[in-house]
Structures are given as structure tokens and as C-alpha cells.
C-alpha positions in Angstrom: 0.0 0.0 0.0 1.3 3.4 -0.9 2.3 6.1 1.7 -0.5 8.3 0.2 -3.1 5.6 0.9 -1.8 5.2 4.5 -1.9 8.9 5.0 -5.6 8.9 4.0 -6.4 6.2 6.7 -6.7 3.4 4.1 -4.5 0.9 5.9 -5.6 -2.7 5.9 -6.4 -4.0 9.4 -4.0 -6.5 10.8 -5.4 -10.1 10.6 -5.3 -11.9 13.9 -6.3 -15.2 12.2 -3.4 -15.0 9.9 -1.0 -14.1 12.7 -2.3 -17.0 14.8 -1.9 -19.5 12.0 1.7 -18.3 11.4 2.5 -18.7 15.2 0.8 -22.2 15.4 2.9 -23.4 12.5 6.0 -22.8 14.7 6.7 -26.0 16.6 7.6 -24.2 19.8 7.2 -27.1 22.3 8.9 -26.1 25.6 11.8 -25.1 25.6 12.2 -24.8 21.8 11.7 -21.4 20.3 10.5 -23.0 17.1 10.5 -19.8 15.1 7.7 -18.1 17.1 9.8 -15.4 18.7 11.6 -14.7 15.5 8.2 -14.2 13.8 7.1 -11.8 16.6 10.4 -9.9 16.5 10.1 -9.3 12.8 6.4 -8.2 13.0 7.1 -5.8 16.0 10.3 -4.3 14.6 8.4 -3.6 11.4 5.9 -1.6 13.5 8.6 0.5 15.2 9.2 -1.5 18.3 12.6 -1.9 19.9 13.0 -5.6 20.3 15.4 -7.7 22.5 15.6 -11.5 22.4 17.2 -12.6 25.6 18.3 -16.2 26.5 18.5 -17.3 30.1 20.3 -20.3 31.6 20.0 -22.3 34.8 22.1 -25.3 35.9 20.1 -28.4 35.3 17.5 -26.7 33.0 17.4 -26.0 29.3 18.3 -22.6 28.0 15.2 -20.6 27.1 14.9 -17.7 24.7 12.5 -14.8 25.6 11.4 -11.6 23.9 10.9 -8.1 25.2 9.7 -5.3 22.8 8.6 -1.7 23.5 7.4 1.3 21.6 7.0 4.7 23.2 8.4 5.8 26.6 7.3 6.9 30.0 4.0 6.5 31.7 1.4 5.1 31.3 3.0 1.9 30.3 0.8 -1.1 29.4 2.5 -4.4 29.0 1.0 -7.4 27.1 2.5 -10.6 28.5 2.3 -14.2 27.3 4.1 -17.3 26.2 4.8 -18.8 22.8 5.8 -22.2 24.2 3.3 -25.0 24.1 2.9 -28.4 25.6 3.7 -31.5 23.4 1.0 -32.6 21.1 1.2 -36.2 22.2 0.1 -38.8 19.6 -0.2 -36.7 16.5 -2.2 -39.5 14.8 -5.0 -38.9 17.3 -5.5 -35.3 16.0 -8.2 -34.7 13.4 -5.9 -31.9 12.0 -2.1 -31.7 12.3 -1.2 -30.0 15.6 1.1 -27.6 13.8 -0.9 -27.3 10.6 -3.0 -24.4 11.8 -5.9 -25.7 9.7 -9.0 -23.4 9.5 -12.0 -25.7 9.1 -15.7 -24.7 9.4 -14.8 -21.5 11.3 -12.5 -23.2 13.8 -8.7 -22.8 13.9 -7.0 -26.0 15.0 -3.5 -26.4 16.4 -1.4 -26.7 19.5 -1.4 -23.3 21.2 -4.6 -22.0 19.5 -6.1 -21.4 22.9 -3.1 -21.5 25.1 -2.0 -19.0 24.1 -0.7 -18.2 20.6 -4.2 -17.1 19.7 -4.3 -14.4 22.3 -0.8 -13.2 21.4 -1.9 -12.9 17.8 -4.9 -10.8 18.9 -2.6 -8.5 21.0 -0.3 -8.0 18.1 -3.1 -7.3 15.7 -4.7 -4.9 18.1 -1.5 -3.0 18.7 -0.6 -2.8 15.0 -4.1 -1.4 14.3 -3.9 1.1 17.2 -0.5 2.4 16.1 -1.6 2.7 12.5 -4.5 4.9 13.7 -3.1 6.8 16.6 0.7 6.7 16.1 3.2 6.2 18.9 1.3 6.4 22.2 1.7 9.1 24.9 3.3 6.5 27.1 4.5 3.0 26.2 3.3 -0.3 25.0 5.4 -3.4 25.5 5.3 -7.2 24.9 6.8 -9.5 27.5 6.9 -13.0 25.9 8.5 -16.1 27.3 9.3 -19.5 26.0 9.2 -21.2 29.5 5.7 -21.0 30.9 4.7 -24.5 30.1 8.0 -25.8 31.5 9.8 -25.3 34.8 9.4 -21.5 34.6 13.0 -20.9 35.7 14.4 -19.2 32.6 11.3 -17.3 31.5 9.1 -14.5 32.8 10.7 -14.3 36.2 14.2 -13.6 34.8 12.8 -11.5 31.9 11.2 -9.2 34.4 14.4 -8.9 36.4 16.3 -8.2 33.1 13.7 -5.5 32.2 13.9 -3.8 35.6 17.7 -3.8 35.4 17.4 -2.0 32.0 15.2 0.7 33.5 11.8 -0.6 32.4 8.8 0.3 34.6 5.3 -1.0 34.0 2.0 0.5 35.1 -0.4 -2.3 34.2 -0.3 -5.7 32.5 -2.7 -7.9 30.6 -1.7 -11.6 30.5 -3.4 -13.5 27.7 -4.1 -16.8 29.4 -7.3 -18.5 28.3 -9.6 -17.4 31.1 -13.1 -18.0 29.8 -14.8 -21.3 30.8 -17.6 -21.2 28.2 -17.6 -18.1 26.0 -15.4 -15.1 25.3 -16.2 -12.5 27.9 -17.1 -14.8 30.7 -14.2 -14.2 33.1 -11.2 -12.1 34.0 -8.7 -13.5 36.4 -7.8 -10.8 39.0 -5.7 -13.1 41.2 -4.4 -16.6 41.7 -4.1 -18.9 44.7 -0.7 -19.8 46.0 0.6 -23.3 45.6 2.7 -25.2 48.1 3.9 -28.8 47.9 5.3 -31.0 50.7 5.7 -34.6 51.8 4.5 -35.9 55.2 7.0 -38.6 56.4 6.3 -40.9 59.3 9.0 -43.1 60.7 8.2 -46.6 62.2 10.1 -49.7 63.3 10.2 -52.5 60.7 9.4 -56.0 61.7 7.6 -59.2 60.9 3.8 -58.8 60.5 3.2 -61.8 62.7 4.9 -60.0 65.6 3.4 -56.5 65.5 4.3 -55.9 69.2 8.0 -55.9 68.1 7.4 -53.3 65.4 5.9 -49.9 64.9 3.8 -49.7 61.7 4.2 -46.2 60.2 1.1 -46.8 58.1 -1.1 -46.4 61.2 0.6 -43.1 62.0 0.4 -41.6 58.6 -3.3 -42.5 58.3 -3.9 -40.7 61.6 -2.0 -37.6 60.5 -3.6 -37.5 57.1 -7.0 -37.8 58.6 -6.3 -34.9 61.0 -4.9 -32.6 58.2 -8.0 -33.3 56.0 -10.6 -33.0 58.8 -10.6 -29.3 59.5 -10.8 -26.6 56.8 -7.8 -24.3 56.5 -10.1 -21.3 56.4 -13.6 -20.2 55.2 -12.4 -18.3 52.2 -12.1 -14.5 51.8 -13.7 -11.7 49.8 -12.2 -12.7 46.5 -11.1 -16.3 47.1 -12.6 -19.7 47.8 -11.5 -21.6 50.9 -7.9 -23.0 50.7 -7.7 -26.7 50.2 -5.1 -29.4 51.1 -5.1 -32.5 48.9 -3.0 -35.6 49.4 -1.9 -36.8 46.0 0.1 -40.0 46.8 0.9 -42.4 49.6 3.9 -44.7 49.5 5.7 -47.1 51.8 8.1 -48.5 49.2 7.3 -52.0 50.5 7.6 -54.9 48.0 6.6 -57.7 50.4 3.4 -58.4 52.3 4.9 -59.9 55.5 7.1 -57.1 56.5 6.0 -54.0 58.4 7.7 -51.1 56.6 10.1 -48.6 58.2 8.6 -45.5 56.7 5.5 -44.1 55.1 5.3 -41.0 52.9 2.4 -39.0 51.7 2.7 -36.1 49.2 0.3 -33.2 49.4 -0.4 -29.9 47.7 -2.1 -26.8 49.2 -3.8 -24.2 47.1 -4.2 -21.3 49.5 -5.9 -17.9 49.5 -5.0 -14.5 50.9 -5.8 -15.6 54.4 -2.3 -17.1 54.5 1.3 -16.3 53.8 3.5 -19.2 52.7 5.4 -19.3 56.0 2.3 -18.8 58.1 0.7 -21.7 56.3 3.6 -24.0 56.9 3.5 -23.1 60.6 -0.3 -23.9 60.7 0.2 -27.3 59.1 3.1 -28.1 61.5 1.0 -27.1 64.5 -2.0 -29.2 63.4 0.2 -32.2 62.7 2.0 -32.0 66.1 -1.4 -31.8 67.9 -2.6 -35.0 66.2 0.7 -36.9 66.4 0.6 -38.4 69.9 3.6 -40.8 69.8 3.8 -40.8 66.0 7.3 -39.9 64.7 6.8 -37.5 61.8 8.4 -34.7 59.8 7.3 -32.6 56.8 9.6 -32.0 53.9 8.5 -28.7 52.3 9.4 -28.2 48.6 10.6 -24.8 47.3 7.8 -22.6 45.9 7.6 -19.5 43.7 3.8 -19.5 43.5 2.5 -17.1 46.1 -1.1 -15.9 46.3 -1.8 -12.5 44.8 -4.8 -10.3 44.1 -5.2 -7.3 41.8 -8.0 -5.5 43.6 -10.9 -4.1 41.6 -10.3 -0.5 40.7 -10.0 1.8 37.6 -7.9 -0.6 35.6 -10.0 -3.7 36.3 -13.1 -1.6 35.7 -11.7 -0.4 32.3 -11.0 -3.9 31.1 -14.3 -5.3 32.4 -16.3 -2.5 30.9 -14.6 -2.9 27.5 -15.4 -6.6 27.5 -19.0 -5.9 28.2 -19.2 -3.3 25.6 -17.8 -5.6 22.9 -19.4 -8.9 23.9 -22.5 -7.9 25.9 -21.3 -10.1 28.8 -20.3 -8.9 32.2 -17.2 -10.9 33.1 -16.8 -12.5 36.5 -13.8 -11.4 38.5 -12.2 -14.7 39.4 -9.2 -16.0 41.3 -9.9 -19.7 40.4 -7.6 -22.1 38.6 -3.9 -23.0 38.8 -0.8 -20.8 38.8 0.3 -18.6 35.9 3.2 -16.2 35.1 1.0 -13.5 36.7 2.5 -14.6 40.0 5.8 -13.1 38.9 4.4 -10.0 37.1 2.4 -8.9 40.2 5.7 -7.9 41.9 6.2 -5.2 39.2 2.7 -3.9 38.4 -1.0 -4.8 38.7 -1.9 -7.6 36.4 -5.1 -9.2 35.1 -5.6 -12.2 32.9 -7.9 -12.2 29.9 -7.7 -14.3 26.8 -9.7 -16.9 24.8 -12.0 -19.8 26.0 -10.2 -22.6 27.7 -12.2 -25.7 26.9 -9.6 -27.3 24.6 -6.3 -26.1 26.0 -3.7 -28.9 26.2 -6.2 -31.3 24.6 -6.1 -33.3 21.3 -7.6 -31.0 18.6 -7.0 -27.8 20.5 -9.0 -25.2 18.7 -10.7 -21.8 18.9 -13.4 -20.2 16.8 -11.9 -17.8 14.3 -14.6 -15.3 15.2 -13.3 -15.2 18.8 -9.9 -14.1 17.5 -11.6 -11.2 15.7 -13.6 -10.3 18.8 -10.7 -10.6 21.2 -8.7 -8.3 18.9 -11.5 -5.8 19.1 -11.5 -5.9 22.9 -7.7 -5.4 23.2 -7.9 -2.6 20.6 -10.6 -0.7 22.5 -8.7 -1.3 25.8 -5.7 0.5 24.2 -7.8 3.4 23.1 -9.3 3.8 26.6 -6.1 3.1 28.5 -4.1 5.9 27.0 -7.0 8.3 27.5 -7.9 7.3 31.1 -4.5 6.8 32.6 -2.6 9.8 31.3 -0.6 11.2 34.3 -1.8 8.3 36.4 0.6 5.5 37.5 -0.1 2.3 39.3 
């Protein structure tokens, strides 16, 4: 298109469906870059962004490449965050359409990452390109914070990219993470927080011996059943204003015993706690230890706590949440629920740098065979992001987080 046509406002809108298809065709299974970041870097540089592709390393983990791109400067600064890495497709013969084929059939776009979350990234890119074409460089900044390590161990991804950005003087006011948040239809739900996650193993020590002579032994199975029952008997809390009650779930019990006539020496039970803002990580550990000790009697026990980087967080409703929710309603006709449900996400890292909410596509098929999204949803989500940009740089001029 000629410069004259562009000057008359005759630019062709960016196509989120085409961008999504190009991204899906990149086989970026964690930790492989697969060409997805290279594609984004090219598209964003072409729009005037300064782009950095940064690789991080960690002993015992694969190197991971990430991308940070920014246009504009100062405040307000809106960052679009996400990940281009995807989970493995599994048995590709089980797919109706090739997992990296990006087939568009009967209005549905098929492929690994269509929902989680290359589709949302495509919508963000399309929305930003359209906004810049119409409004020019914003009075503030727009950035993309994209990792290749969200579906993996999350060691060399967003957490380090945020540190890198901060070391380079980047400051964010608000963030939208494009996780697939909608349980049924686009516009159903915004995630304004996430529960924390804590893993541990309850270990009970006994005295091994022959099952025919139980008086000469101390069976740890009896003890671990007692302690497990005690920890599951009383709720951890009753929930809070924005969170459901915390829950403790045992996920495995093991004594490592290969025989049936020997009382084992030890029993282990792994558990996970998803906890709300009634607790801190250390306070929760202390509560579990206290309850275990109270139920133990003569049981010999200890708890091995695993390291965690998944703290609870909440972005409280306010002007930014209202702006996003109001825009979603205007475009879709639905009033989104403000939810803190589900598992962890990279928002747990971003919340230390600025308020963050999550809003993306519907999540019914993420990680499944024949992952797919309606092409119409890509168009609608782009319209939502586009209108958020318009309102954001009007509403938050001179206002920081």
C-alpha cells in the first residue's frame, strides 16, 4: 500500500487469524523457540518496536529464549504478557488436523497453542498494530513480554525477563496476560488473582518387623493414616472476599514395600495446598506443622517442604479492572466474572512489578487433542484489546499504578 493511501487512513487492518496461524505453525514445544519469537520480533520491529531477544540459563535446566519489545516511553506503560511455548501434542495421529498445521475448518482454527496461548498473542499483536496505525506512537509506552518457558519449569522465562527489564530501567504501570480465562464463552471471566501453591511430603518413621509379631514393630502406616485424617478433617479457612477456601489435597501415599509380610520402616504422603490470601507461605507452613503436632501423639513425623515460587496474589478491583471489564461488556455484551480460580500462571511473577489481570480466549480445549478456537473469537478478542488500548491511553494519562 502506498504512503498516500496510508496517509488517508486506508490501511488494511491486521489479521489476527493469519498471525495466529503463522504462530501455530512454529513447533515451539517447551523449551524450543520453534521460530515463534523470530516471527514476533520481525512483526514488531516492522511496526517500530525496539526488540530484544534474551536467553537465560540455569544449571540443570534447558536454556530458554524470551522476547521483550517496547514502543514509546514513560507512563502510562501497558505491557502485554504471554508465552509462545506450548505443551507437546502427544500422539499426532490422534489429531483430526495436524497439531502444527493451523488448519482453518468450518470457522475453527485447529492447532497446539490455538487457545493456550498463541491465539491471544496474535490478537494482541493485531490490536497493537491497528492502534499504532490509527493513533501513532502512544503518549506512554506499549510493550510485549513474551516467554518460552511458561509450560515448563518456569526458571528461565518470565521471572528472569522481568528482572532483566527492571535492570534496564523498564517500569510498568499495568499488565494484561493472555491466558485462556473463559470457561464457556469469550467475555465470561477475568482473572484478577491466583491462589498460592505449596507442595510437601509428610513422612512418618516406624520400626520395621515381621507382620506376625506387631508388638515388636511400629507400623508407620497407622501413624500416617492418623495424621492424614487430621490434616484433612478441619478446613484451613472459610475463604475471603475474593477467594474460595484454601484446600489441602493428598496426591500420593507410598511405603516402598515390596513384600506383604514385613511392616515397613517409613511411610510418605505427598500433598499440595492451594491457598488464598488468608495465609502467607510461612504462616501456612506453621499452621500445618502445628496441626500435625497436635494430632501426632507418639507418631514420629516430619514434613519436607518443597521450594515454591507460587505465592497468592490479588489485583484489587479499581480503575484498571473496571476499564477492562467495561470494555469486555461493551464488545461482547457479557459482564465478566472477576475470578481467582484455577492454577498458577506467570502473573505470579508479574504482580511484583505492576497490577496484572488475565484475559484471553476460551479454555475448553487447551492442552487437549484437537486444541482449537473459533476464528470469530480471534476477531472479537482483537477488538477488545484494541478498545482497551484506546481507553487506556486516555484514562491513565498522568496516572501511575
